[in-house]
N, C-alpha and C positions, 0 to 999 in steps of 0.2 A: 833075486830079484830086481827088477829094478822099479827104480822111482818112478812116479808118474809126475810130471809138471803140469802144475796146478797153476793156472794164471791168475793171480789178483787183479782182476776187474772190479773196480768197486762202481754200483751202482749209484748211478748220480739222481737225487728226485727235486725235479723242478718246481717249487713250490709258488710261483709267481702269479699262476692262475687262482690258485686257492687263496691268495693271500691281495688279489685282484678283488675277488669275489666279496672277500670279507672287509675289504673298505669300502666296499659300495655299498653293500646291505647295514653298514653301522653308519655310513653317511647318509644311506634313507632314514636309517632310523632316531638318528639327530634331529632331522630336516621334519619330521613325523612330530616329535617331542614338540619344538618349535613352533609349529603351525598349531596344534594344538593345546599350547600356556597360553599363546597368543589368543588366540580365541577363547581361553579362558577370562583370561584376565580386562578384556576390550568387552565384551561382550554385558548388556544388562538389561535383565528380564524385566519387560514391562509387563504389569501386573492390572486387568481392567475388572473392577469389582462392581457388578450389577445385581442389580435388587431385581430376584424374581418374582413374575408377577403371576401369582398362583389362581388358578381357576375353580378348582374343586375348594370343598369344604374344609378340607384338612388344616391346609394354610392359616395360619390366624393372621399373616402380614399382605393377604392379597391382593388388597386397594389403598394399600397405608404407604405414604411417601417416604422414603428413609433421609434422612441425614446420614452423614459421612465421618469419622473419628478414625485417627491414626495415630493408634498410642507406640511412644519409644521409649526408648528409656530415660529422656531426659523430660519427658513432656507429653503433650499430645497435640496434634495438628488435625484442626476441622475444617474439611473440603468444602465444597470448594474455593475457599475465600482463602484460603492457606493461613488463616489467625494461630500462633501458636501458642499455647500456654504451657508452663514452666512446671515441672511437678509440685514445687514449692506452694503452686497458684493456685493450682486445681479446685482447692473448695473456696477461695473469693467469691461475696457476694458479685463484684465486679465483673469476673474474668470472663473469658468469651465461651469458657465452656459451662458455667451456669447457666448464662444468659439463655445458649444454646439448649439446654435440659429445661428451663423456664417456659420456652419457646413451643419447644415440643409436648411437653405436662400440659401446656393449654390446648395442644390437639391433638391429644395420645390416642385418641379414637381414629385419627386420619394420616399419624406421622408416629415412624418411629428412627432407631438408631443401629445402624452397622458400626462394628468398631473393626478395622484392620490393626492386626499381633504382631509386632516386629517379633522375636526373638526373643530382644532384651528389655522389652517394657510391659513383660508381666505382673511387675508389682503396679505399674502405673495404671493397667488396665483392669486388676480387682479394684483400685479405685474407684474411678471409674463407674466400672461395674454396679459395684455398690452405691454412689451415687445414680447413676440411672434406674436403677431395680428399686430404690428407697423413693422411689415417685410414680413407681407402678408404669412402668415405661416399655414399652416392648425392645427386644434389644436383640442385635446379632451379631456375631464377628468372625471372621476371616484370618487366618494364623496366615503370616506370610514372609518370606525369607528378606534377613534384613538387606542385602544389595541389591532388592526387585523394586522398580518404579511403579508409585502407585499412577495409577490412570482411573479418576473419576468419572462415567457418564452418569451422567444425571437425564 
């Protein structure tokens, strides 16, 4: 029997086109991650709190003027004057918060308080709410994120 001779030709696979497509895909994904991360870190959301003017009989505060307070971990900010009252000074008789509460108490049929609540300001909010409700003043609150910029429209 005769032997057949097989030529051992190796088949070479060229991977360059595959690797170039893979490199382009990875580069595009890295660029996308960088752009999204930069947008996340540079954008600060601005929130506007506006008192709703109720026209029906359901709304209790339909004709009242709001006063705004922002509760944070370290105290409160009274808007729009930007007066800061530290957590330790919330109940002091001469604090800006007590002055505001007394002012609203005198006109409680025409005014009320809206509180913007930061995630780390819950303890302060509970103190503020107790002080306001003790004087039988109407109160509303709105939870907001810690990195949101607050804009008050009067």
